[in-house]
N, C-alpha and C positions, 0 to 999 in steps of 0.2 A: 413431679409434674402436677400442677394445680388441676382441680376438677374442672371439666369443660363447662363453658356457658351453654345453656340450652333453653332457648326462649320458646320452644314449641310446647303446646299443651300436652298433658299426659293421657287424656282419654282417647281411645281408639274406637271407631264406629264401623258398623257394617254399611254397605251401600244403601240399604233400605233406611237405616237410621239417619244417614246424611240427607237422603231425599226428604224424610219426614222433618228434619231440622230445617231444611231449605223451605219447605211448605209452611212451617211454623213462623219463620221469619217473614215470609210474604203475607201470611194471615195477620201478623202483628203490625203490618203497615209498610214494610220495605218492598218496594216495587221489584218484580222479578227481573225486568230489564236493567234496573239500576244495579242489582247484584251481578248481572252478566257484565255490565260495563266495569264494575269494580274488579271483577276477575280478570278481564282483559287488560286493564291498566296495571294490575299487580303482576301479571305474567310479562307484560311488555317492559316494566321496570326491571324485572329480574333478568330478562334477556339482555337488555342494554348494559346492566352491570357485569354480566358474565362475558358478553362479546361486544364491547363498546365500539370496536372498529369494524365490525362485520359489514355494515352498510347494505345488506341484502338478506331477505328472508323468503323462504318458500313455505307456504302454509298448506297442509293437507287436511281437508275437512270431510266430515261425515254427514249425518243427517239429523243430529239432535242438538241439545244445548251446548255440547262440547264443540260442535261446529260453529255455533254462535260466538263462543269465546274466540275461536280462530278468526272469524270474519272481522270482529272488532279489533283484534290485534293487528290484522292486516291494514285496517283503516288507520290505526295509530301510527304504524310504521310508515305508511305512505305519506301521511301528513308531516312526518318527521324528515321526509326527504329520502327515505330508504327505497331501494328497488324491491318491489313486492310482486310475487306471483302466488295466486291461490289455485290449487288443483282440487276440484270438488270430486271426491270419490262417490259421495252420496248424491242423490238426485235433488238439486236445489229447488226444483219446482214443487217438491213435496214438503218443503220446510214451512212451518207455521209458527205462530206465536212469537216469542222473543227471538228465536233463531232466525225467523224471516225478517224481523226488524234489523237484526245484526247484518244480514245479507244486504239489505237495502242501504245500510250505512256504509258498508264496504263499497258498494257500487257508487254511492254518492261521492266517496273519496277517490273515485276513478281507479280502483284496484282491478287488475286483470284477473278475472275468474274464469278458469278454463276447466274443461272436463279432464279428469285424470285418465291417462292411457299408459299402459306399460311402455317403458323406455323413455318417458319424458325426462328432461334434464332437471335435476334437483340441485339448486344452487343456494349458497349462503347458509344461514342457520335454518334448519328445518323445524317447523312448528307442527307437532303432532296434535291435531284436533279432530282425530278420526272417530274414536269410540270412547265413550265415557264409562261411568261406573255401573251402568245398567246391563252390561254384557254378561250373558249367562253361558251359552254354549260355545263351541269352538268357532273361531273366526273363519268366515267364509269369503269366497271371492265376491267382489274385487278387493275387499279390505285386506285379505291375506297377502295378495300380490303387492299392494301398496306398502304394507308393513315390511315385507321382504325388500322392497326397493329402498325404503328408508334405512333399514339396517345395513344394506349393502352399499350405500352411497358414499360412506366415508366422511360425511358432513356432520357437524355438530347438531345435536337434537335437543329441543326443549319439548317436553310433554306437558300438555295442559290438563291439570287435575290428576291424571293417572296415565301411565304409558298404555297406549291402545293394545288390547289383547291380554292385559294383566287383570286377573280377577280381583276386584276390590275387597272381596270377603276372605279370600284364602291366599292371595299372592301367587297363585299358579298361573303360568302362561297357558292361555286357552288356544292351543295350537301355535299360532304366531303371536309374538308380542314385541313391541318396540323396545329397543335398547336406547334409553335416553341418557344424555349427559346431565340434564337438569330437569327435575319435575317440580312444578309449582302446583300445590294442591290447596283447596279452598274449604272454608267453613268448618269442617271437622276432619281430623286425620283418619284416613281409611285404614282398617286393620291390614288389608292386603298390601299396603305399601311397605310393610315391615316383616312380613311372613313369607314362607314358601320360597319362591324363586325371585322375590322382589329385589333382593340386593343386586342381582345381575341385570336388572332392567331400569331401576329408578334413577340411578346416578345420584347427584346431589339433590337433596330434598329441601324445598322451601315451603313454608306454610303462610297463607294469608287468610285471616279470619273474615275478610270482607266487611269488617266493622260490624260483625254480627252482635246482636244484643246479648251480653254476657249472661243475663238472667235466663234467657230462653235456652242458651247453650247449656247452662248448668242444670236445667231441669230436664234435659234430654237424656234418655238411656244410652249407654255405651256397651260395647262388647268386652272391652278390656282396658286395663290401665298400663301405660308405658312406664317402665321403671326409669326414674331419674332421681338425681340427688334430692330434689324437693319432695318426692313422694316416698322415699325409702324409709323403712323402719330402721331403728338403730338402738342399741343398748344404752342404758344410762351411764354417765361417767362413773368411775370407781371412786369410792371414798378413800381417804388416806390410810384407813385401817384395813383395807381389803386384804384378803388372804386367799390362797389357792383353793381352799375348800368351798369358797363361794361361787366358783366358776366351773365347777363340774369336772368329773373324770370321764373322758372319752375313751372308749375301748374299741379299737380297730381289730376286726377279725378277718383274716384271709391270708393269702400268700402260700399257695401250694407249691410243689416243686416247679421251679422255673419261672415263677411269677411273684417272687418275694418282693421285688421292687415296688409293685403296686401298693402294697400295704405300707411300705416305708414312705412313699409319697403322701398317702392319706394321713399317716401319723404326723409327718412333718407339717403338713398344711394345717392340721388341727392345732398343733402346738403353736405355730406362728400366727394363728388367727384368734388366739386368746383363751383357749381352754385352760382351766386351772391345772389339770393333770391329763396326761395321755398314756394309755397302756396299749400294748400290742400283743395279740395272740396269733402265732404263725407256726410254721413248721420249725422243728428244733434246729434244722440245718441252717436257718436264716438268723438265728439269734446273734451269732458273733458279728455278722455284718450289720445287724440292726444296732447293736451296742456301739459299734465303731462309728456308724453314721449318726445315730441319734442317742447319745448317752442320757438325754433328759427323758426319754420314753422308757417306761417299764415294760420290758419285753419278756414274754413267756413262750417257750416252745412246747407244743403239745402234740401228742400222738393220737389221743382219743378225745371224744367229746366230754367225757367225765372230767377231764382236766380244765374244761372251760367254766365249770360251775362256780368256782371261787372267784375268779376275776369278773365273771358276769354279775355276781352278787354285789361287788364293790362299785360297779360302773353306773354312771348316771345317763350316759348316752352310748348307743352302739352304732358303729359304722361297719356294715357287713357287706362283703362281696368282692372288694378289690383283690384280684388274684386268687379268689377262693377256689376256682375250678369246679368241676361237676362230678368229680370222682367221689368215692365213698367218704374220704376224709372231709372234704368240703360239705358234702350233704349232711354228715353227722353234726358238724359245727353249726350249720344253719338251722337244723332242726332244734337244737338247744337254744340258740339265740332267739328263735321265733317265739319261745315261751316267755321271754323276758318282758317285764312291764315297763322298761325304760323307753324313752324316745329313741327311735331308730332311723337310720339312713340306710337304704338298700340300693346297691349299685351292682353293675356287671353281672358276675355269675350268680349272685343271689337272685337277680331278676330272671335269669335263664332258668333257674330251678323253680322259681315262682310260676313261670310260664308253663312249665311241665306239670304243674299241679303237685309238686313234691312237698310243698310246704305252704303254710298259711301266713299271710302278712299280718302283723299286729296292727290294729286300728290306730290311726293318727300318725303313721310313719311318713317318711319322705322317700319316694322312689325317684330314681334319676335315669330313666331309659334314654338311649339314643334311638333314632327312628327304627332301626332293625329290631331292637329289644322291644320297643313299643308295639311293633307289628306282631311279634310273638305273643306278647301279653294279651293282645286283643284278638288274636286269631285271624289277622288280615295280612295283606301284603304291605311291604314298606312303601310302595307307591301310593297305596290308599292312605297310609298315615300322612305322607308328605302332601297329598292332594288337599287335605284339610287338617292342618296341624292343630288348630284350636279344638276341633271336634274330637280328635284323638286324645289330646291332653285331658280334656274334661271327661271323656269317657273312661279313661284310666283312673282319674281321681275318684269318680263315682264307683267304678267297679271294685276298687280296692279300699275305699274309704280312707284314702291317703292323699297327701300332697304330692302332685306329680310335677317333676321338672322334666319337660320334654326338650332334650338338648338339640342343638343344631343352630343354623342361621336363624336368628330371631327366637332364641330359647324362650319357652313358655313355662309359667308356673300356674298350675290349676289346682283348685280346691274342690272338694265334694259339694260345697254349697254353691258352686257356680262362679266363684271369683276367678278371674283370669288376669295374669300380668304378662307382659312381653318385654324382653330385653333386646334392645336394638343395637347393642354394642357387640364388639368382637372383631376378629381379623382372620383373613384366610390362612395366615401362618399358624393358626391354632389347629389346623388339620393335622394333628400329630398325636401319637399315643400318650396316654398317661394323664391327660388333662381332666378326664372324668374322675380319676382317683384323687386328684388335688381338690376338685370341687366337693367330692364326698366328705373329705376331711374338713373343709371349710364349713360345710353345713353342720357337721357334728359339733364343731367348736361353737357355732352360733346357738345351737340348741342348748349346749352346756352353759351358755351365758344368758339363759332364760328367755330367749326369744321364742315366740310361738312358732310352730312348724311352718305355717305359710309365710310369716314374716322372715324367718330364718332363710327360707328358700329364696324369697325375693332379694334380700340383701346379699346372700351368698352368690347367687347367679350374677347379680350386677357387679360385685367385686371381682369375680372370676373373669367376666367378659371384659371389663375395663382394664384389668391387668393384662389380659391377652392383647388388647388393643394397643396398650402402651408398649409392650415388649415386641409386638408384631411389626412395629415400624422398622425394626432391624432386618425384617425379611425372613426368608426361609431358614430352617434350622432351629426354630424355637423348641426348647425342651420344656417339658411340663413343670419341672422345678423352677424354671425361670420366673414363673408366675408368683411363686410363694412370697419372696420379698416385696414384690410390687403389690400384692394383695395386702400385706401387712401395712405398707405405707398408705395405700388408699383408704384402708379401714381407719387409720389414725386421722387422716385428713377429714374424713366424713364424720367420724364419731370419736373425738378425742378421749383418751383414757381419763384425763383430768379435766375438770371444768376450766 
């Protein structure tokens, strides 16, 4: 499958940063009402492309510039001969500035503007122009009731800039949030459109720059960078004289009784992602299965941590934690691994032991927690992690002086220096066991191929998510190992082995 076309920008902004960008564009000479008109035209074009035969829209407006976009869309639809009704949830008499001008234009186009009341009929395509990016606290009445009516209507929904009730900074639903089929966002991509609960609310996302001055946009600070083929790091092509010693030996450590498969998945993923050599240290009882499944992997069964010293000395990269367990066997192996000077990837039970203060993480490592593990590492609840995933990822990176991959919808890669990347790919079918073991192996292989930890994490997370997206089209029943050949193919398409 070819890599997808992606014409959206990579930079992601907070609500405050987008407001500052909007102000900078106006200060540079772009009239604010002109920007509002461009937004309305862009959203109206998107609506007609998505629902060309609808013939009717119902616009729900609030009290800010988001309402202004809605009023202008209503005017455009009315002039195009569509049936149009506007229900004003906010007080129209309180509108001022550009929003008031937009209201006047809608009235001039003879749009019916009615006060919203519970139980009114919502017909055609619903345009959500209620609440914009400035929302902070929980949605209150009457907006909460209006959002509930939209979600319960069964009608198609277009959200202007952001679904009302969705936090532009975190992607959390602030009490009630609109479930849109299509969201058209403007000027700069908001971080909250890709994180938290956004995937359940945004629907298809379209971006319109509103012809913003590229130089002003480029000079504006951003919260994070969205991972895309254009921005991904990648290893150099291999010379014809390449040999296995140039691409590192990855040592996977784990697999206590009953969880040997986790290490096999990590080892196979490392092998298929380009590591020069892969070794496995696990329970002796798992050696026969490992040799049968992966004869290319050098497998050693150990009973005590002393037996780890020799393979540890030969390894260039460690992947520690898949199936490791928290019993004495796993604790003793982790304590030895933590003394190593190699690049390391810690996952699963290695993170649980780290959270208990049983071991110290070597600086410069990669940690790959899911939200529950992240909560234990930070001493907070999982809900608190999910409420602001960016904050949690950056806090973990700083606390442990490590690269943090916070897994989940909109996986994040955070560095101690404040760099933050977000992967918007993935599929619900990936909600199955073992995918983290595969990711850990991929990251180990990329480290072995001389990528810096942050770069390895960004590339590995993207490859893993895109492979899951590809395999997920077949629906439920995705197995973690289904991703491995897809990762290999994607890696070759993105970064060919040969020039």
